[in-house]
N, C-alpha and C positions, 0 to 999 in steps of 0.2 A: 706531486711527488710519488715516487715508488709508495706501494702499500704491501706487495709480496715480499717479505724477509721474513725467514726461520732460522738464524741465528745469528747473535752476537757477541762479541767479544765484552766479557763483564771489563768495568774500569777497578775494581778492584775485588781481592778474595769472598768480599761479604756481599757483594752486588749479584743478584741472580737476574734471571731474567724469563718470563711466564712463558712457555711452550704452547704452541700450536696443534691442539688434540686433531686428530682427522676421527669422521665423523666412525667408521668401521672402529677406531681403538676404544672411544670414547663410550660405545654403544656396551662394551663386552665388562666395561668395568664398572665396580657399583658406582653410587651418585658418591659416596661420602670419598673416594680416591680419585675422580675427576675432582671433586673440591679442592683436597690437598696437595695435587698436582698444580694446580690453577692458583690455588694458594687464593681461595675465593671465602665468602662467606655468604651462605645460601640464605639466610634469613636477613642479614641487614647490609651486603652487597659492599660494594667497594666504597673508599674515603677518597672525594676529590680529587688528593695528590695523588695516591696510587692509580688513577684513571690517568690522569696528565705523564704519569711516569710510563705508563704501558701504550701508551697512545705513540710516545715518541716514539718508539718501539714499532711497533705493531701497524705504525698509522691509522690516518682514518678508516671507517667500514664503509669503502664505495671501491668502484673501481680507477682504475689510474689509463686516463686515454692519454696515448703520445699526441702530440700534434700531428695535423695532416700539414702535407707539403704545400706551398704556397700552388695557387691556382692557374698563374700563369706556369710553372711547371707542369702543373697537368695539361694544359694546353697543348706548350710543348711537346710532349710526350705524346701527344697525338698523331705528329707526323714522322715516328717510328714503323710508321706500314708500310711495308716495301712500296706496294701499288703507291703510295703517295711519292714516294719516295722518288720511284719512279718519274711519275707527276712531275714534279721538282722541277728535275733534270730536264725534262724535257722544254718544259718553260724557262728554264735560263738556257739553254737551246736554241729555243725557238728566240728569244734576245738577241742571241750573239749573231744569231743569223737574219735580223731584221724582222721576221715576221712577230708584228706584234701581235694581230686578232689572234695566231695561235696562244700565245702567251697569255695575252687578259682569256681567253676562255676558258684554258687550263686552270690559271689559278684562281677564276671565279668556282669551279669546279673545285677545287682541294680547299678551296676554304668552306665552302656550304657544306662538306663531309665532315670536317674536321669541328667544325664549330657544334653540327649536330650530337657529331659523336663525343663532345666533351660536355653538353648540356646534358646529355642521358649518363654519363658515367657520373655524375657532379652531383645528380638527382641520387644516385642511385647506391653511393658508400657511406650511409649511416647505421650500418650495423652496433657499433663497438658503440657509439652515443646512446642509443636508443637501451640497450642494456644497463646505463647505470638508471635511465627515465625506471625501470622496473624496482626500483631500492623502494623498498617503503619508509616515506619521508619520516612516519612517528611512531613510538611504541611507547611502555609504559615500564620503565626502568627503576628495580630497587636501593638507590646509593644512600650510605649513611643511617638506615633504618626508617627512608623515608620513600614511599612509592613516587615517584617524578614522571612526568608525560615529557618525552625526550626527544631529539631528532635520532633517525638510527645510525647515522652516519656517527654517531659520536661514542657508538658501543666498543666496548674493548673485550678483549677476553676474558672471562672471570666474574661478568656483571650478571647478575641475576634479571633476567625480564620474563613480565608477566603475559602470558597470552588468553583472549577471551573472544567471542563469536567472532565472524566480520575482519580477526585484525590477520594482516598480513606478516608473513613469520620477521623478524630484520635481520636474525644472524643465524646461522649451525646451534644449534640450542639443545645440550643433554639433560634432559626432563627430569627433575625428582617432582614434581605431584602434577598428576593428572586426574581431571575429571571430566570421565564419558567424552574425551578428548576425541577427534577427527578432523583430519586435516586433508583436505584434496591438494595433493602432488601431481597431480595429472599432469600438470607445467610443466615437472621437472623429468618423473617418472615414466611418465605415461601409463599411469594405472589406469582405471575409469574410477574407481571406487573408492570412495576418502579413506585414508588406513587410520584405522583405530589404535591410539599411541599409548602406553604402559610406561612407567619409572622402572621395570625391573630389568636389569643387565642382561645383557643375551652372549650366549656362547659362541666362540669366534664360528662354528660350522654354519650357524644360519643366518649369520650377517651379512653374505657373500656383495649382496647385490642393494642399493638402495631402499630400495620398497621392501627390503625385507627388517631394515632396521627400526625397530617401531616403539624406540625409544629417544629416539633422535627426530626434532623437528627442525626441518630444512631451510633456509633462506629463501625466501618468493613463494613457498608454499602460501595454501590460505586456509584458517582456522574455519572451519561447517560449523561444529558445535562444540559445545563443552568450554572449561578453560583447564590453565596450567601455569605452573613456573618451569624457568629451564635458567639452565647456567651456562653463559657464549661461550662454546670449545673453540668457533673460527668465523671467522671477518671478512670481509673484503675479497680479495681474491683466494683467501684461505679455505673459503668457504668450498661446499660440494657447487654449489652457483656459479662460482670462482672458475671451477676448473674448466665449465662451461666456456665461461670469457675466457681463458689462456688458448684453451685448444681453438676457439675461433678468431683468437686477437694472432695465433699463429699458421692462420689457413687464407690459402691465396687464390681464389676463384678460378679454375683453370682457363684456358685460351676455349675459343666456342667453335665449333667443326667450321662456320662460315669463315670467322678470320682466318684459321689454318687454310683452309681452299683458296682466300682471297692474297693470303701473302705467298703462297704457290702461283698462282695466277699471275701475280706479280713478278715472280721472276724467272715463270715462265715467257713473259711478255718481253723481259730485259732479253734476255736470250736469245729470244729469235729476233728479237730487234737487230741485236748488235750483230746476228748472224747473217740478216738483208746489209748492213752496212760493209762486212765483209767480203761479202760476196759480192756486190753489187761494185764494190770499187776493186776487186781481182777482176772481174769480169771486162770491168773498163778499161782498168791498167793493161789486160791481157789485149784489146782492141786498139789500145795507143790512145788514150786519150790523157785529160791531163785531169792528174790525179788530186787537185785540189776540189777542182770542179766534179769530179764525180765523188768527192768527200762531203761536197755540199749538197750533192742529189740526193746520194744516201741518206745523210743526217738526215733530212728534211720528210723522205719516206718513212723510214723508221720512225722518228718523231707522231705524224701521221698516222701511222698503223697500232698505236698505244690509245685505246678505247677512253679516252679522259672522260666517256659520257656512264660508263661503269659503275663508276663509286657513286654518282647520284643515285643512275638504277638502284643499283643496291640499296641505299641509304632510304629513298625515295620509296622503294618497293616494301621494306622493310617498316617506316616509318605508317605506309594504309593499311600492312597487318598487323601494327600494333595498333591500330583505331578500330579495324574489323573486329579484335578481338575484344577492345574494350564493351561492345555491341555484344558479341556472347560472354560479360562480365566477368573478364581475366584481365587483368593491369598486370603490364609486359614490361619491367622496368629498362631494360636492356634492348638495345634494337637486334643486333646478333642472335640475343636466345629467342625470338619468333622462328628464326630458322632453325636454329640447334635442334627443335622440337620434333624437326621433321626426320631426324637420323637416329631421333633417339629409340634404345630397343631394350633398355631393362625400365622399369618404373619401381622406384622402394616405396613403399606406400607405409603411413603410420598408422594403422588400424581405427584407435580411436579418435572421433571426431575430422574424421578423412573418409575412412571407408563404412564407417560405424557414423549414428549421431548427437555419440557422447549421449544418451539419450534413457535410462535406464525401463526398460516395458516389459508388463508382463508379458508374457506369450502363450503359456500351458499352465493348466490350472488339474490338476488330481485329488477326485472329491475319496473322503475313508472310504466310501462304500465302490470303490474303483469306477466312476462317473472321470471321464475327461473332457475337456472343452478345450476350446480353443478360443485366442482373444486376439483381436485385430485391433490397426492403430497404434500409432507409434506419438511418444511423446508424454508430457505431462499436460493432457488435455482431456474430456472427454469423448471425442471422436473416436468413433470404436467401437466393438460387439462383442459379446461375449454368447459362442457357439457351441451348443451341445447338440449332438447326433444331428447336425444340418440346422436344428431351430435353434432362434436368437431367445436368450433368457435374459430379462430384466426384472429389477427389483425381488421380489421372494418367491418368483415365480417355481424356483428349482432350491428348497433348502438346502439342498449339501453345498450347492454353488454359493447362495448366497450369505452361509454362516461359517465360510471361509473369507469372503469378504468382508464381512463385518468384524471377524477379526482381524483381521490386516488393516480395515480403516482406524480402529479404535483403540489396536495396538501400538501407537502410532504418533512420534512428534512432528509429522511433516505439515506442511499446509501452503496447498495452489493454488495464486493469485495470477490472474492476469495469464494464465498460462507460462509463469512463471513458479519453480519451484523453491520453496525456503525451507530446506533442511537435507536431510541426508536423502541420495538417488536412490536409494534401495525403497525406502520409504513413499517416498513420492513415487512410484513406481505403482503402490499400492494403492495410493491415495484415486491417481489413475483410472487403475482397475473398478475403485468404486463409483468414481464419475461414470463410468460409460456403464454403469451396471443403475446407476441413481442413487444409490446406496453410498455415497459421501456424507449425508447429512445426519447419519449415523454418530459421525463424530461426537455430534455437537448434544445428541441424546444421552449419554452418559455421562455423569457425573466420575473424576477420577478422584480415590481416597488414597489409593497409595501407588507407587512406579516400583520398579526392579528393572533399573536401568541396565544398558544394554554393555558390557564389558567382552574384552576378545579374551579374558579366561572362560567367560560359563557360556558364549558364545548364545547365549537368545537376551529379549528384552520382557519384562511382561507387565500388566496393571490390574489394578483391582480396581474395579469400579459399581456403580448402581443406576439404575434407569431412573431419569429424570420423574416418569411418570408414576415409576414403580421404586417410590425410595425407601418402603415400608416390607419390601422383600429381600432375599438374603442378596450377600455381593456376588457380582461374579468376575471370577480371571480370565485374563485374556493373554494368550503367549505366543510368540514369535521368534522364531529363531532356524539355528543347523538345525536338522531331520535327529543324529545321534544325540543332541542337549535333550530338544523338545518331547522326543518319545519318554524319556527316562522319567518324566513327570507325569506318562497318559496312563491310564487303569482301562479306557474303554473305547470304544470307536463311535462313528454314526454310521448305521446303513440304513438306508428308506425308512425313514422318519424314528427307529428302532436306536437306543444306546448298548449295545452291545459288548462282553466283556474281550479285551484284546487280549488276541493269544499270538504264539510264537509265527502261524501260518500268515496273519495278517502283520506281523512285522517284518516280517520277508519277503513278503507284495510290495510293502512302504518301500523299503530297502531297495530292491530292484527297481521299483520305478524313477526311484530317488539316484539311483547310477545311470540309468539311461539319461534322464535329464540331465546329468552330472557330463557323460560322454557328450552330448550333444552340445554342449559348453553353455549351459545353461546354470544361472546364478538360484540353487533348490531350497525356498525356504518352507518352513513345517510350520504349521497353526495349530493351537491348540485352545478351549476354552472350558471351565468347568467352577466350581465354588471353590476349589482348593488349590496348591499347585500342584501336591503331591494324587491332586484325585479330578487331571485331567481329562477331558473327553478330546481324540489327537478325530481333525475336522480334514486335515488334508495338505497337500503338498502344492506349493506354485511356482513355476521357472519364470526366471527373470531372466533378459538379454539385453544390451549394447544392439540395437537392431542394426543393418546395412544401412545404408542409402541408398533413395528409390533410384532407379535408373545405375545404379554403379553395377550389379550384375551385366547388363547389358552392355553397360561401356567397356567391362572387363574382359567377354565375350569377343568384343568386336576385336579389342587391342590385340588378345592373344593370336586370334584368328590371320592379322595382320605382320605378326612376327614378332611383336612388343612383349617380351616376358613383365612377369606383373611379382612384385615379392613382397610380401605382407614385413612388416617389422614392428615388432609391440613388446610394451613392458608388462603383457597382462599376461596369463598362464598357459601352457603349451595344450588344454583341452579346450579353453576359450577360443585360444587362436588359431587352431586347426577347425574348428565348428564353423567360425564365421570365414573363415576360407573356405571352407567346405561348399558353403550358401553361395558362395560367390564365386566359384567355379574356378578359383583359383587353389585348390589343393585336390589331389585323386589320391588312389588308391598308390598309387607310384608315385606320388611325391613324396618329398623328404622336410624335416623341420628341423631346424640347430635351437638350441639356447644360447644365451647369453654365455656361460660358463663355459661351455663347447670351443664358443669363436676365440677366449680368453685362451684356453690350449692350443691353437693352432695360431702362426704365425701368418703373415698376409700371404705368405707365398701360399701353404699348404691349402688357405682360405678361398686363394682368387681358380683351384683346382675343382673344388666343390658347389661354390658358390652360384653356379648357373643351373644347378640341380635342384638346388634348395628354394623353396615356394615359401618357408612362415620362418621368419625366426623368432623366437620368444624369449621374454625377460631381458628384454636388450635397452643395452644404457647409450648416452650418447658417445660413452667412447666407442662401444658394438658399432653402433648406426656408421662411424666414420670410416670403421677397419673393415666394415660390408661395401662400402661406397669404393674405398680403395682398393681391394681386392678386385670387383669388378672393373672398375678403368681400368688395372691391371693386365686384365684378361681381353683387353681392347675395347670395352661395353661402352657406350653413350648413356650417362645416366641421369635419370629425373628421378628429384627425392621431395617426398610430400610429407607434408607436417603441420603441426600446429601448436606446441607447445616449445618454451624454453630447452628442450632436452631436442627438439629436432634443430636450435640453430645451425650450429656448428657443421651436421650433415649437410643441411639447406645448402650453406658456403659452397662447401665442398663438392659437390652435386655437380655436375655440366648442367644442371636444369633443378635451380629448386624451387618450389611449389607450395606457396603458403596458404592459407585458409584466412578468407576474408573476416569473417564470421565471428570464430571461436579463436581465429591463432591468437597470440602474444604479441606488442611489438616488435619485438626482438626477432620473433619468427619473421615476421613482415620484411622487416628489415634486413635480413639477411638471405630472403629469398629474392629468383629473379622474377618469378610472376605471383602473382595474388591469384586466387580465385575469391572473385568477391560474395560468391552465393555456396561460398563451401562444395562446388559440384562437383564431384570427382570425372562425370562426362563431361566438363570444360577442357578437359585433358587429351581427351577425344577429339574435340574442336580444335582443339591446338595443335595437336601434333597435325590433323589435317592440313592447318594453314602453314605448319612450315614445310611440308614437303609442296604443296601449291608456291610459297615463295620463290623456294629453290628451283622448283621447275621453270617459275617465269625469268628467274635469272639466266638459267641456262640456256633462256628463249633469245632472248636479251644476246649472250655471248654468243648463242652463235650466226644469230641475225647481222651484230656488229661487225664480227670480226669475216663474216664472209664477204661482206661488204667492201670492208676495209681490201683484206686482199685481193679482191677483184681490182679495186681502185688502184691498187700496189702494183699488180700485177701489170695493165694496163697502160701505166703511165712508164714502167722496168721498163718493159717491150719494147715500148714507142721511143722510150730516149739509150737504151743499148743497141739498138739496131738503125735505129739513126730515121727514125719514119716522123713524117710528122707528129706534133702530139695533136691527139681525138680531141682533146679537151681543152681551154684553155683558163685562166687563174678563178674568174670571175665562176663558172662554171663547175671547178673544182670545189670552191668554196662553198658552195649551193651545197656540193650532193653533201658534203661534211656536215653540214648543216643539219640534210635529212638523214644521216647516220646517227649524228647526235642528238635529234631532233624528239620534237612531237610522235612521230612515228615508233623509232626506236624507243622511246623514256614507255610507253602506251603498252609496250611488252610487258612490262612491270606490274602494271596490274590488270592483268588478265585472270578472271572468275576461277578461282579454286574448282579441278576438278573432281566430283564428287567422290567419283573410281579412286581416287590418289588413297582414301587413307588404307584398303583396302589390300596395297601395294607395300612390302617389306621396305623398311628405313634404311634406307642410303649407307652406305660406307662411307664413316668420316674420312679415311684413307684416301679417295680415290678424289682425283681433281673436277675440279670443272670440264675442263678441256679432259675428257675420255676418249676413246679409242674412238668410238660409235660417233659423237659427236663432232670429233675432227672430220673425218670420213665425210659424214654429211657439209661442214663447210667445206673442205676440198669442191666437192660435187657441184653443190651453189656456185661456189667462185670459179671454176670454169666454165660451169653452163654461163655464167654471168659473161667472162672474161672472153669466151667463144662467138656469142652475140651479140656483141657490142662490136670485137673486131670484125664481123661477118657485114653488119651494119656499116659500119668505115669504109672499109675494102668495098663495097657495093655504090657507096654513093662517092668515090675515089676512084671511080675507075677513069676521070680526066686527068688523074694526077697533078690537079688544082682542089686544094682545099678552099672551098665556100665557105659563105654562115649556113647554109643548109646543110653541109655535110656535117659539120660543128651539132647543128642543130637535133637533124636525126640521129647523129651517137649520144648526147647527152640525153633528148630524151629517153632513147633507148636503155642509156646507164639507171635513171631515175626508174621507168617500168619496172625495171626489172629489180630494184631497190622493194618497189611497193609488192611486187607478188613476194618476193623472198619473203618481207615481215608478214606476208601472209599465212605460209607454212612456215615460218617459225611463230607462228602464234601455238603450236601444241608439237612436241618432240612423237608422242604415239598417235593422237588420234586426227580424223579425218579434219581437216575444216570444216566440212557440213555438219559433223558429230559433234564439235563444241558451238555452234551455230554460226554464221558470218556476218550477224552482230551481235552476238552476245556480250562483246568489250564493244561498248561506246565511245570509250574514249579511243578505241585505235579506228573505229568506223571514222570518229572526227577528226584524227590526226591522218589519216589517208587521206580523205577527203580534202582537206586544208592543203595540204602535198601536193596535191592531182594540180585542184585549180591557182597555187602558188605557180606549177610547171607550166600551166595553160597560159597565168599572166605575163610568165616569163617569152613565150615562143608567140602570144598577138597583142601584147599588147606595147605600142612603140618603143613609150621612153625605158622600158625595158630592155627592147630587141637592142637599141644602142648600149647598153650597159653591159649584157650578156653576148651580143653580136650573134643574135639568133635571128632566124626568118620565122615565117607566117607555114604552115604546113597545112596538106589537105586531111581529109577528113577518111582517104585511104590509106595514104603515111600511120596516120593513127590508128586506125584497126590492124595493120602490118604489122605497125610495133607491137602492137596490143596481143595479138594473137603469138610472136616471136618472145617476149617476154612472159607469156604466161607458163612457158617450158619449164622454169627452174621452179614452178609449183606444182605444175603436173607431173615434176619427177621425183621432188620430193612427196608427192600422197604416194605415188607408187612403191618408192621407198619405206615407208610408214605400214602401208599393205603387206607388205611382202615379209616386213618384219612380223606383224603380229599370226600372218600365218605361219612365218616359220615357231613363234610362240607356243601358237595352239597346237601343233606337232610336237613340239617337245615336251608339252605338259601333260601327256597320260605318262610317259616313260620315265617324267622327275615323281610324277604320284607314286610308281609303282617302287620304285628305289627309296625313295621317303616310306615306306609304310616297313621294307627291311629296315633303315635305318630307325624306327621309330622302336620295332620290338627289339633291336639289337640294344637301343639308349634303356629299354625297360627292364632289358634283364640287369644289363650296368648296373643298373640305377638300384634295382631290388639287390645286388650284390653290395653296395656300397652302404646301404643304408644299414645292412647286417653291420659292415664294419664299422661304419660310424656311431650308429646309435642302436645297439642291442637291447638296451636297454627301451627303447621305444615300441619296441614288436607290440607288448602288451597294450599300448594304445592304438595301433594303426587298425584294428578291425572294428573299432569304437566310432569309428570314421564313415563307417560304410551305412552304420544305421541313423548318422545325420539326416540323410533327406526323408529321413519317415518324419522328422519332425519340424521340418521348414512349414 
């Protein structure tokens, strides 16, 4: 049943229906007014009759997934591919002309390709089903004054829901009670740190994005700590989570560049085929030959010209690429996506969990007496060191540092067990710091007498404790929190073992240090201890950050150097986003950053004009991510989008390549994506792009080989037919050549190892056809050499004007050897055969060896001599043929060398012009930055200092 309904005509004047409140509207209103609009009783809840009445209007608290089309329809739709339709037409014509062997081979090729494509598509389209699985199955709800344990799907607007630690929020709730409530919203908003929740209404000016609505608990988010009660304001598709669902439902995955290229190639081959039919029929008619006979010949040649092996090679090549990617810890769900990565020129990456580890970590310590310490290691574990002036400090070796660590460890509710955090990430970072110092046992050394829990209003937490072994001594207070709040409770500070009065000069010093840490994207906590809250001694500051993943910076550098632009899209603040981007090499002095609000102020057309120059998008919601991707695609970019949360699912589906994180990613995210990184390693994307470029090159190599051989064979037979020459090849010999053309030697070109230099080449333009001018030229050169060489041998043997088995054997063997050398030169379009290695592709070696052995059997094995009408050749004959046919490979190698020399000559000139272009672009970017973001000018100088904090 459909659940997203917003209004209903009442049956009578007295009947009214409860509306659905948006989270933005509900956050602005007092709880009493929300309850009044929803006609809800906050303490006793709704009665069962009212629940049934509301459910009849609003539906169940779940997502409505429309039924999929039948499997047979999905299978039939695979035949819409232009190349497949062309092959089908060829098969029909072959049957009509009684060429049943061609018809069978073409039909088998079609069935293989269509079946593989269908299986892949069937396995990949489950995005909407997975969204419903993420719905929390149960919750605690108050109805008729009783607390009930009920299914989440039963909830209706106006219900009262109770939340506790570990609960997943079952619907959008307007909170009216909250005790130390902290909710992890990273899967929806992208925010790294859990959001502290309150109950007070918010002014409209401060609740623009989801992350800022601190009195709303959103469906699908997780309660990290505390407890609360809330009134249901939105269920199912009418929740913020439902908005993601509706956007995803409306979104269609775009066609991949390879699919577009194959479509175009199919149209081109159709055009060329009809061209061949027309020309041969015209020439035959002009020569006075029978039109029907010429039509039969020309159609046969046109059918032979269509490379029925191409779809198989493409499918097999992509499948092998998928298998290689599995070994590199990446799962590719759709075959063409592997190749699409080869022409990807923009990667839009989520920050949290993708570029960073989503594990808060202390990286810097500043003590009250001015010492700076660096902390190594990442995550919630003891692996790392605290370094002061180049020396590792441990335990109580450095009192100034150990006092800070002690305060952070004792004033803490988090626990780390088996490297797993239970509690708030910020507190987990402090426990991990204590573990690195060997001081985590201090938490058990103190008995807690009183606690002042953290709240978003006071922005600090404090505990009053007594030491287990010194219970007769006075109690001691430990405090941590925002510097501006903690410093108010301090009267003294520690300096080299002494307690000194806190002066304004010291306050200014700490404020300056705090500002410097903050500008580097660090979350700064101040720590203090003392006998009473108003008489605390300031201990120092710690800087915490969600650190970049290992190897990401190197991958980013390589990708940018190869012409791939990387853009960070995050829900985090501007300072944090820019700091991380700067560390990774994504953001420089000339880069721009744009907020979600600024994106809202622009339409897609305006955004597409500035989006190429923007490196960081901050405070971005799922809606913003969609707009960014659409604007990039509008400007002609092939976009890959990485992500791990529910908030990324729609953008992942809309992007040309959606890349999900396998470990931290939600089920929705994984199902919406085209590729899943099993180990969440951004570096794997680089391997995937390398693989994609290699696959496309292999497909081009195959196309070059098969078309050049096909054109040569067609030309040879056409010339003989039109000029009334004796046919140089008989039917069985032509069939054998077709087997070699579409058989092992051709197929083995699809498994050519990926060239390691390919990653340094710029992404290909997706608008370019496979048949580029350069490739067509190489195909024609090879075809001309094969035709001229074969005709020369035929003419040489035919001097007595009588066709003998020796004549056809020499001509036939000449063409087959030309085929082998042509395949050898087709292994790479740019590199010499000796550069890539003669035996680097073992499959190719086996295929060529097998073909040559087969040819020798055809020549020397008596039973096959009768079938193919051949006779034995001498060693001198074979050596002559090898020398002649190697010319096609030699010419191809000379062309490659000339092209490489020309590139080397052009590079210096292009690099000079690019340097002028870079200067001009920098000036333009600087001007546009002032026009678009004058308020960011103050923050830009801060990014210059980021490098010193790394």
